C-alpha positions as a Markdown table, in Angstrom:
| # | Residue | x | y | z |
|---|---|---|---|---|
| 1 | Met | 35.3 | 41.0 | 39.4 |
| 2 | Glu | 31.8 | 41.8 | 40.7 |
| 3 | Lys | 31.1 | 41.7 | 44.4 |
| 4 | Gln | 29.6 | 38.5 | 45.8 |
| 5 | Val | 25.9 | 38.5 | 46.5 |
| 6 | Val | 25.2 | 37.9 | 50.3 |
| 7 | Val | 22.4 | 35.5 | 50.8 |
| 8 | Ala | 20.2 | 34.4 | 53.6 |
| 9 | Ile | 18.2 | 31.1 | 53.4 |
| 10 | Ala | 14.8 | 31.2 | 55.2 |
| 11 | Ser | 14.7 | 27.5 | 56.0 |
| 12 | Phe | 16.8 | 24.3 | 55.7 |
| 13 | Gly | 14.4 | 21.5 | 55.0 |
| 14 | Met | 14.4 | 19.5 | 51.8 |
| 15 | Ser | 14.6 | 22.4 | 49.3 |
| 16 | Gly | 17.4 | 24.0 | 51.3 |
| 17 | Gln | 19.4 | 20.9 | 51.6 |
| 18 | Val | 18.9 | 19.5 | 48.1 |
| 19 | Phe | 18.3 | 22.4 | 45.8 |
| 20 | His | 19.3 | 25.9 | 47.0 |
| 21 | Gly | 22.0 | 25.0 | 49.4 |
| 22 | Pro | 24.2 | 22.9 | 47.1 |
| 23 | Thr | 24.0 | 25.3 | 44.2 |
| 24 | Leu | 24.8 | 28.3 | 46.3 |
| 25 | Lys | 27.7 | 26.5 | 47.9 |
| 26 | Val | 29.5 | 25.8 | 44.6 |
| 27 | Asp | 28.8 | 29.2 | 43.1 |
| 28 | Ser | 31.5 | 31.5 | 44.2 |
| 29 | Asn | 29.4 | 34.5 | 43.2 |
| 30 | Phe | 27.3 | 34.0 | 46.3 |
| 31 | Arg | 28.1 | 33.9 | 50.0 |
| 32 | Val | 25.5 | 32.3 | 52.3 |
| 33 | Lys | 25.7 | 34.3 | 55.5 |
| 34 | Leu | 22.6 | 33.4 | 57.5 |
| 35 | Ile | 20.3 | 30.4 | 57.6 |
| 36 | Leu | 17.1 | 30.2 | 59.5 |
| 37 | Glu | 16.7 | 27.0 | 61.5 |
| 38 | Arg | 14.2 | 27.4 | 64.4 |
| 39 | Ser | 15.6 | 24.5 | 66.5 |
| 40 | Lys | 18.1 | 22.4 | 64.5 |
| 41 | Thr | 21.6 | 22.9 | 63.2 |
| 42 | Leu | 21.5 | 20.8 | 60.0 |
| 43 | Ser | 23.1 | 23.5 | 57.8 |
| 44 | Gln | 26.4 | 23.5 | 59.7 |
| 45 | Ser | 27.9 | 20.7 | 57.7 |
| 46 | Met | 27.2 | 22.4 | 54.3 |
| 47 | Phe | 27.8 | 26.0 | 55.5 |
| 48 | Pro | 30.2 | 25.9 | 58.5 |
| 49 | Asn | 30.9 | 29.6 | 58.1 |
| 50 | Ala | 27.3 | 30.7 | 58.0 |
| 51 | Arg | 25.4 | 31.8 | 61.1 |
| 52 | Ile | 22.2 | 30.0 | 62.2 |
| 53 | Val | 19.4 | 32.4 | 63.3 |
| 54 | Arg | 16.2 | 31.4 | 65.1 |
| 55 | Thr | 13.8 | 34.0 | 63.8 |
| 56 | Tyr | 13.0 | 35.5 | 60.5 |
| 57 | Glu | 13.1 | 39.0 | 62.0 |
| 58 | Glu | 16.8 | 38.4 | 62.9 |
| 59 | Leu | 17.5 | 37.3 | 59.4 |
| 60 | Leu | 15.9 | 40.3 | 57.8 |
| 61 | Ala | 17.7 | 42.7 | 60.2 |
| 62 | Asp | 21.1 | 41.9 | 58.8 |
| 63 | Glu | 22.0 | 44.9 | 56.6 |
| 64 | Glu | 24.6 | 43.0 | 54.6 |
| 65 | Val | 22.1 | 40.4 | 53.3 |
| 66 | Glu | 21.0 | 41.4 | 49.8 |
| 67 | Leu | 19.1 | 38.3 | 48.7 |
| 68 | Val | 16.6 | 36.2 | 50.8 |
| 69 | Val | 15.6 | 32.7 | 49.6 |
| 70 | Val | 12.1 | 32.1 | 50.9 |
| 71 | Asn | 11.8 | 28.3 | 50.7 |
| 72 | Thr | 9.3 | 27.7 | 53.5 |
| 73 | Pro | 5.9 | 25.9 | 53.2 |
| 74 | Asp | 3.6 | 27.5 | 50.6 |
| 75 | Glu | 1.3 | 29.1 | 53.1 |
| 76 | Phe | 4.0 | 31.3 | 54.4 |
| 77 | His | 5.4 | 32.6 | 51.1 |
| 78 | Tyr | 3.1 | 35.7 | 50.7 |
| 79 | Glu | 3.8 | 37.2 | 54.2 |
| 80 | Met | 7.5 | 36.3 | 54.2 |
| 81 | Val | 8.2 | 37.7 | 50.7 |
| 82 | Lys | 6.3 | 40.9 | 51.7 |
| 83 | Gln | 8.4 | 41.2 | 54.9 |
| 84 | Ala | 11.6 | 40.8 | 52.9 |
| 85 | Phe | 10.6 | 43.5 | 50.4 |
| 86 | Asn | 9.7 | 45.8 | 53.2 |
| 87 | Ala | 13.2 | 45.2 | 54.6 |
| 88 | Gly | 14.8 | 46.1 | 51.2 |
| 89 | Lys | 15.8 | 42.6 | 50.3 |
| 90 | His | 15.8 | 40.9 | 46.8 |
| 91 | Val | 13.8 | 37.6 | 46.9 |
| 92 | Val | 13.9 | 34.1 | 45.4 |
| 93 | Val | 10.8 | 32.3 | 46.4 |
| 94 | Glu | 9.9 | 28.6 | 46.0 |
| 95 | Lys | 7.0 | 27.7 | 43.8 |
| 96 | Pro | 4.2 | 28.5 | 44.0 |
| 97 | Ala | 5.2 | 32.1 | 44.8 |
| 98 | Ala | 1.9 | 32.6 | 46.6 |
| 99 | Gln | -1.3 | 30.7 | 47.1 |
| 100 | Lys | -3.5 | 33.2 | 45.3 |
| 101 | Ser | -2.9 | 35.2 | 42.1 |
| 102 | Ser | -4.2 | 38.4 | 43.9 |
| 103 | Gln | -1.4 | 37.9 | 46.5 |
| 104 | Leu | 1.2 | 37.4 | 43.9 |
| 105 | Gln | 0.1 | 40.5 | 42.0 |
| 106 | Glu | 0.5 | 42.5 | 45.2 |
| 107 | Leu | 4.0 | 41.2 | 45.7 |
| 108 | Ile | 5.0 | 42.0 | 42.1 |
| 109 | Asn | 3.7 | 45.6 | 42.5 |
| 110 | Leu | 5.6 | 45.9 | 45.8 |
| 111 | Ala | 8.9 | 44.6 | 44.3 |
| 112 | Lys | 8.6 | 47.1 | 41.4 |
| 113 | Ser | 7.8 | 50.0 | 43.6 |
| 114 | Gln | 11.0 | 49.3 | 45.6 |
| 115 | Asn | 13.1 | 48.3 | 42.5 |
| 116 | Leu | 13.8 | 44.9 | 44.0 |
| 117 | Leu | 14.5 | 41.6 | 42.2 |
| 118 | Phe | 11.8 | 39.1 | 42.5 |
| 119 | Thr | 11.8 | 35.6 | 41.0 |
| 120 | Val | 10.4 | 32.1 | 41.5 |
| 121 | Tyr | 12.5 | 29.0 | 41.7 |
| 122 | Gln | 11.2 | 27.1 | 38.6 |
| 123 | Asn | 14.3 | 24.9 | 38.5 |
| 124 | Arg | 12.6 | 22.3 | 36.3 |
| 125 | Arg | 13.0 | 24.6 | 33.3 |
| 126 | Trp | 16.5 | 23.2 | 33.4 |
| 127 | Asp | 15.7 | 19.5 | 33.6 |
| 128 | Gly | 17.6 | 17.8 | 30.8 |
| 129 | Asp | 14.5 | 16.1 | 29.4 |
| 130 | Phe | 12.6 | 19.4 | 29.2 |
| 131 | Arg | 15.5 | 21.2 | 27.6 |
| 132 | Thr | 15.5 | 18.4 | 25.0 |
| 133 | Val | 11.7 | 18.7 | 24.5 |
| 134 | Gln | 12.2 | 22.4 | 23.8 |
| 135 | Lys | 14.8 | 21.6 | 21.1 |
| 136 | Val | 12.7 | 18.9 | 19.5 |
| 137 | Ile | 9.6 | 21.1 | 19.4 |
| 138 | Lys | 11.6 | 24.0 | 17.9 |
| 139 | Glu | 13.1 | 21.8 | 15.2 |
| 140 | Ala | 9.6 | 20.3 | 14.5 |
| 141 | Arg | 10.9 | 17.4 | 12.4 |
| 142 | Phe | 7.6 | 15.7 | 13.2 |
| 143 | Gly | 5.8 | 18.5 | 11.4 |
| 144 | Arg | 2.9 | 20.5 | 12.8 |
| 145 | Leu | 2.3 | 19.9 | 16.5 |
| 146 | Val | -0.9 | 17.9 | 17.2 |
| 147 | Glu | -0.7 | 16.9 | 20.8 |
| 148 | Phe | 1.7 | 17.3 | 23.7 |
| 149 | Glu | 1.5 | 15.0 | 26.7 |
| 150 | Ser | 3.5 | 15.2 | 29.9 |
| 151 | His | 3.5 | 12.9 | 32.9 |
| 152 | Tyr | 5.0 | 13.2 | 36.4 |
| 153 | Asp | 4.0 | 9.9 | 38.0 |
| 154 | Arg | 5.1 | 8.3 | 41.2 |
| 155 | Tyr | 4.2 | 5.3 | 43.3 |
| 156 | Arg | 3.6 | 6.2 | 46.9 |
| 157 | Thr | 1.0 | 4.2 | 48.7 |
| 158 | Glu | 1.9 | 5.5 | 52.1 |
| 159 | Ile | 0.6 | 8.7 | 53.7 |
| 160 | Thr | 3.5 | 10.5 | 55.2 |
| 161 | Ala | 2.8 | 11.6 | 58.8 |
| 162 | Asp | 3.5 | 15.1 | 60.2 |
| 163 | Thr | 4.0 | 16.9 | 57.0 |
| 164 | Trp | 2.2 | 20.0 | 55.7 |
| 165 | Lys | 2.0 | 18.4 | 52.3 |
| 166 | Glu | -0.5 | 15.9 | 53.6 |
| 167 | Glu | -2.7 | 18.3 | 55.5 |
| 168 | Pro | -6.0 | 18.9 | 53.6 |
| 169 | Asp | -6.9 | 22.4 | 52.5 |
| 170 | Glu | -7.7 | 24.0 | 49.2 |
| 171 | Phe | -4.0 | 24.6 | 48.3 |
| 172 | Ser | -2.5 | 21.2 | 49.3 |
| 173 | Gly | -1.8 | 18.3 | 47.0 |
| 174 | Val | 0.0 | 17.7 | 43.8 |
| 175 | Leu | -1.6 | 20.5 | 41.7 |
| 176 | Tyr | 0.2 | 23.2 | 43.8 |
| 177 | Asn | 3.3 | 21.0 | 44.1 |
| 178 | Leu | 4.2 | 19.1 | 41.0 |
| 179 | Gly | 1.6 | 20.9 | 39.0 |
| 180 | Ser | 3.5 | 24.2 | 39.5 |
| 181 | His | 6.3 | 22.7 | 37.5 |
| 182 | Met | 4.3 | 21.0 | 34.8 |
| 183 | Ile | 2.1 | 24.0 | 34.1 |
| 184 | Asp | 5.1 | 26.3 | 34.1 |
| 185 | Gln | 6.8 | 24.0 | 31.5 |
| 186 | Ala | 3.7 | 24.1 | 29.3 |
| 187 | Phe | 3.6 | 27.9 | 29.7 |
| 188 | Val | 7.2 | 28.2 | 28.6 |
| 189 | Leu | 6.6 | 26.1 | 25.5 |
| 190 | Phe | 3.2 | 27.4 | 24.4 |
| 191 | Gly | 2.1 | 30.4 | 26.5 |
| 192 | Ile | -1.4 | 31.0 | 27.9 |
| 193 | Pro | -4.0 | 28.4 | 26.8 |
| 194 | Lys | -7.4 | 29.3 | 25.5 |
| 195 | Ala | -9.2 | 26.9 | 27.8 |
| 196 | Val | -8.5 | 24.6 | 30.7 |
| 197 | Thr | -10.2 | 21.4 | 31.7 |
| 198 | Ala | -9.0 | 19.6 | 34.9 |
| 199 | His | -9.9 | 16.6 | 36.9 |
| 200 | Leu | -8.5 | 16.4 | 40.4 |
| 201 | Lys | -8.8 | 13.3 | 42.6 |
| 202 | Val | -7.6 | 11.5 | 45.7 |
| 203 | Val | -6.5 | 8.0 | 44.7 |
| 204 | Arg | -4.5 | 6.7 | 47.7 |
| 205 | Thr | -6.3 | 4.7 | 50.3 |
| 206 | Ala | -6.9 | 7.0 | 53.3 |
| 207 | Gly | -5.5 | 9.9 | 51.3 |
| 208 | Lys | -6.7 | 13.4 | 52.3 |
| 209 | Val | -5.1 | 15.6 | 49.6 |
| 210 | Thr | -5.2 | 15.6 | 45.8 |
| 211 | Asp | -2.7 | 13.1 | 44.6 |
| 212 | Tyr | -3.9 | 12.8 | 41.0 |
| 213 | Tyr | -4.7 | 15.3 | 38.2 |
| 214 | Asp | -5.6 | 15.2 | 34.5 |
| 215 | Ile | -5.3 | 18.6 | 33.0 |
| 216 | Arg | -6.1 | 19.6 | 29.4 |
| 217 | Leu | -4.8 | 22.9 | 28.1 |
| 218 | Asp | -6.3 | 23.8 | 24.8 |
| 219 | Tyr | -4.5 | 26.0 | 22.3 |
| 220 | Asp | -5.5 | 27.1 | 18.7 |
| 221 | Asn | -4.6 | 23.9 | 16.8 |
| 222 | Phe | -3.4 | 21.5 | 19.5 |
| 223 | Ser | -3.7 | 20.4 | 23.1 |
| 224 | Ala | -1.3 | 19.9 | 26.0 |
| 225 | Leu | -2.2 | 17.1 | 28.4 |
| 226 | Leu | -0.6 | 17.1 | 31.9 |
| 227 | Lys | -1.0 | 14.1 | 34.1 |
| 228 | Cys | 0.2 | 13.1 | 37.6 |
| 229 | Ser | -0.7 | 10.2 | 39.9 |
| 230 | Tyr | 0.8 | 8.8 | 43.0 |
| 231 | Leu | -0.3 | 5.3 | 42.1 |
| 232 | Val | 1.6 | 4.5 | 39.0 |
| 233 | Leu | 3.9 | 1.5 | 39.6 |
| 234 | Asp | 5.2 | 1.1 | 36.1 |
| 235 | Pro | 5.2 | 4.6 | 34.4 |
| 236 | Gly | 5.1 | 5.1 | 30.7 |
| 237 | Pro | 6.9 | 7.9 | 28.8 |
| 238 | Arg | 7.6 | 11.2 | 30.6 |
| 239 | Tyr | 6.8 | 13.1 | 27.4 |
| 240 | Thr | 4.9 | 12.1 | 24.3 |
| 241 | Ile | 4.7 | 14.6 | 21.4 |
| 242 | His | 2.6 | 13.8 | 18.3 |
| 243 | Gly | 3.1 | 15.8 | 15.2 |
| 244 | Glu | 1.5 | 15.6 | 11.7 |
| 245 | Tyr | 4.4 | 13.4 | 10.5 |
| 246 | Gly | 5.9 | 11.8 | 13.5 |
| 247 | Thr | 6.1 | 11.2 | 17.3 |
| 248 | Phe | 8.7 | 11.9 | 20.0 |
| 249 | Tyr | 8.9 | 9.8 | 23.2 |
| 250 | Lys | 11.0 | 10.4 | 26.2 |
| 251 | Ser | 11.1 | 8.2 | 29.4 |
| 252 | Gly | 12.7 | 8.6 | 32.7 |
| 253 | Leu | 13.2 | 11.6 | 35.0 |
| 254 | Asp | 16.0 | 14.1 | 35.1 |
| 255 | Gly | 18.7 | 12.7 | 37.4 |
| 256 | Gln | 19.8 | 15.9 | 39.2 |
| 257 | Glu | 17.5 | 15.6 | 42.2 |
| 258 | Asp | 18.6 | 12.1 | 43.0 |
| 259 | Leu | 22.2 | 13.1 | 42.7 |
| 260 | Leu | 21.7 | 16.0 | 45.0 |
| 261 | Lys | 19.7 | 13.9 | 47.5 |
| 262 | Ala | 22.6 | 11.5 | 47.6 |
| 263 | Gly | 24.9 | 14.3 | 48.7 |
| 264 | Asn | 26.6 | 15.2 | 45.4 |
| 265 | Leu | 27.4 | 18.8 | 44.7 |
| 266 | Pro | 26.5 | 20.2 | 41.2 |
| 267 | Glu | 30.0 | 20.5 | 39.9 |
| 268 | Gly | 32.0 | 19.7 | 36.8 |
| 269 | Glu | 31.4 | 19.6 | 33.1 |
| 270 | Asp | 29.6 | 16.2 | 33.2 |
| 271 | Trp | 26.9 | 17.4 | 35.7 |
| 272 | Gly | 23.4 | 16.7 | 34.5 |
| 273 | Lys | 24.4 | 14.4 | 31.6 |
| 274 | Glu | 22.1 | 11.5 | 31.0 |
| 275 | Asp | 23.0 | 7.9 | 30.1 |
| 276 | Ala | 22.2 | 7.0 | 26.5 |
| 277 | Asp | 19.9 | 4.2 | 27.7 |
| 278 | Trp | 17.4 | 7.0 | 28.6 |
| 279 | Trp | 17.6 | 9.1 | 25.5 |
| 280 | Gly | 14.3 | 9.8 | 23.7 |
| 281 | Thr | 13.1 | 8.4 | 20.4 |
| 282 | Leu | 11.9 | 10.4 | 17.4 |
| 283 | Val | 9.9 | 8.5 | 14.8 |
| 284 | Tyr | 8.9 | 10.4 | 11.6 |
| 285 | Asn | 8.1 | 10.0 | 8.0 |
| 286 | Glu | 10.7 | 11.1 | 5.4 |
| 287 | Asn | 10.3 | 10.6 | 1.7 |
| 288 | Asp | 7.5 | 8.1 | 2.3 |
| 289 | Glu | 9.8 | 6.0 | 4.7 |
| 290 | Gln | 9.6 | 5.7 | 8.5 |
| 291 | Val | 12.7 | 6.9 | 10.2 |
| 292 | Glu | 13.5 | 6.1 | 13.9 |
| 293 | Glu | 16.4 | 7.8 | 15.7 |
| 294 | Leu | 17.6 | 8.4 | 19.2 |
| 295 | Val | 17.7 | 12.0 | 20.4 |
| 296 | Glu | 20.5 | 12.7 | 22.8 |
| 297 | Thr | 19.3 | 14.3 | 26.1 |
| 298 | Leu | 20.7 | 17.8 | 26.7 |
| 299 | Pro | 22.4 | 18.1 | 30.1 |
| 300 | Gly | 20.2 | 19.3 | 32.9 |
| 301 | Asp | 21.7 | 22.2 | 34.9 |
| 302 | Tyr | 19.9 | 23.8 | 37.8 |
| 303 | Arg | 23.0 | 26.0 | 38.3 |
| 304 | Ile | 21.8 | 28.2 | 35.4 |
| 305 | Phe | 19.0 | 29.6 | 37.6 |
| 306 | Tyr | 21.4 | 31.2 | 40.2 |
| 307 | Thr | 23.9 | 32.2 | 37.5 |
| 308 | Asn | 21.1 | 34.3 | 36.1 |
| 309 | Ile | 20.2 | 35.8 | 39.5 |
| 310 | Phe | 23.8 | 37.0 | 39.8 |
| 311 | Asp | 23.8 | 38.4 | 36.3 |
| 312 | Ala | 20.5 | 40.2 | 36.9 |
| 313 | Leu | 21.8 | 41.8 | 40.2 |
| 314 | Arg | 25.3 | 42.6 | 39.1 |
| 315 | Lys | 25.2 | 43.0 | 35.3 |
| 316 | Asn | 21.6 | 44.2 | 34.8 |
| 317 | Lys | 20.7 | 41.1 | 32.7 |
| 318 | Glu | 17.1 | 40.0 | 32.2 |
| 319 | Leu | 15.6 | 37.5 | 34.6 |
| 320 | Leu | 15.0 | 34.1 | 33.1 |
| 321 | Val | 12.0 | 33.4 | 35.4 |
| 322 | Lys | 9.9 | 36.6 | 35.6 |
| 323 | Pro | 7.3 | 36.9 | 38.4 |
| 324 | Glu | 4.7 | 37.9 | 35.8 |
| 325 | Glu | 5.2 | 34.4 | 34.3 |
| 326 | Ala | 4.6 | 32.9 | 37.7 |
| 327 | Leu | 1.4 | 35.0 | 37.9 |
| 328 | Glu | 0.1 | 33.5 | 34.6 |
| 329 | Val | 0.9 | 30.0 | 35.8 |
| 330 | Leu | -0.9 | 30.6 | 39.1 |
| 331 | Lys | -4.0 | 31.8 | 37.2 |
| 332 | Ile | -3.9 | 28.6 | 35.1 |
| 333 | Met | -3.8 | 26.6 | 38.3 |
| 334 | Glu | -6.8 | 28.5 | 39.7 |
| 335 | Ala | -8.6 | 27.7 | 36.5 |
| 336 | Cys | -7.8 | 24.0 | 37.1 |
| 337 | Val | -9.4 | 24.2 | 40.5 |
| 338 | Lys | -12.5 | 26.0 | 39.1 |
| 339 | Ser | -12.8 | 23.5 | 36.3 |
| 340 | Asn | -12.7 | 20.6 | 38.6 |
| 341 | Ala | -15.2 | 22.1 | 41.1 |
| 342 | Glu | -17.7 | 23.1 | 38.5 |
| 343 | Lys | -17.1 | 20.1 | 36.2 |
| 344 | Arg | -16.7 | 22.2 | 33.1 |
| 345 | Thr | -14.1 | 23.7 | 30.8 |
| 346 | Val | -12.9 | 27.2 | 31.9 |
| 347 | Phe | -12.0 | 29.6 | 29.1 |
| 348 | Leu | -9.2 | 32.1 | 29.8 |
């Protein structure tokens, strides 16, 4: 049996409590030794045997720690990841891995020069609905792909006080938050687009940061449309895929986040399974007749991410989320910002 990977978590806010913490807790291949909480002790209930430290320097000084999870606000990712590499630590960083592609390229080069693992927490590659979309597109029963449309809509009229996510700067707002996931999903499906056209807006009353985007990624023979708004009270399908001979619709969001927020641990064979009421619908022509059928949603499973991290560190397996992929995603996001600012299509 391979030796456990000793982990330190660099913060214990929402991502630590909901995503990284629960998965690391149930995976016996990992041992969380240190957690950085500058003033609180929230992690004690989940990790009673872990030690709380008050500074990042103390966390990095522990020689037993192999892997550092950098899950702090976006603006700190670049410096904290660089510090971890300079301390000889492997790194999992929250998305986006850095605010600028030039910073991320520097981090990739530094990790390679020191032979350290570097990956980005793109957990929504393992949403059940997205895994199902991958299967549907691969099977292509609707024929040649014509248009792919993805939505991540919410209804939040309030402006949350005292949070970095509502502080206006060039990197705040939904593009660098939810957009990191949606553009990554499009990249996984289709690769680098030929051109990007983006519209970014503030739609909430008294809003200060981008809370709406409409992004068009153009490929050779089809387009991928990515949309997000904080003022959608009654959302339509999460995914709509049109092919030459049919259409696939999928509504609802993967349920893992809500389960984790409610305090459930990601355990058991039924984890991530979706109720049949939310399964997608595939409509297509076959022998001059229209056929409609339900498509069972594949189970979502965020645990796969850390299983792969262990396999990469202990069994020399290939990373499922490569930092070079995160770099391409960040470049697409930068093209979105440029397209919106210059009111034009940006060609890649």
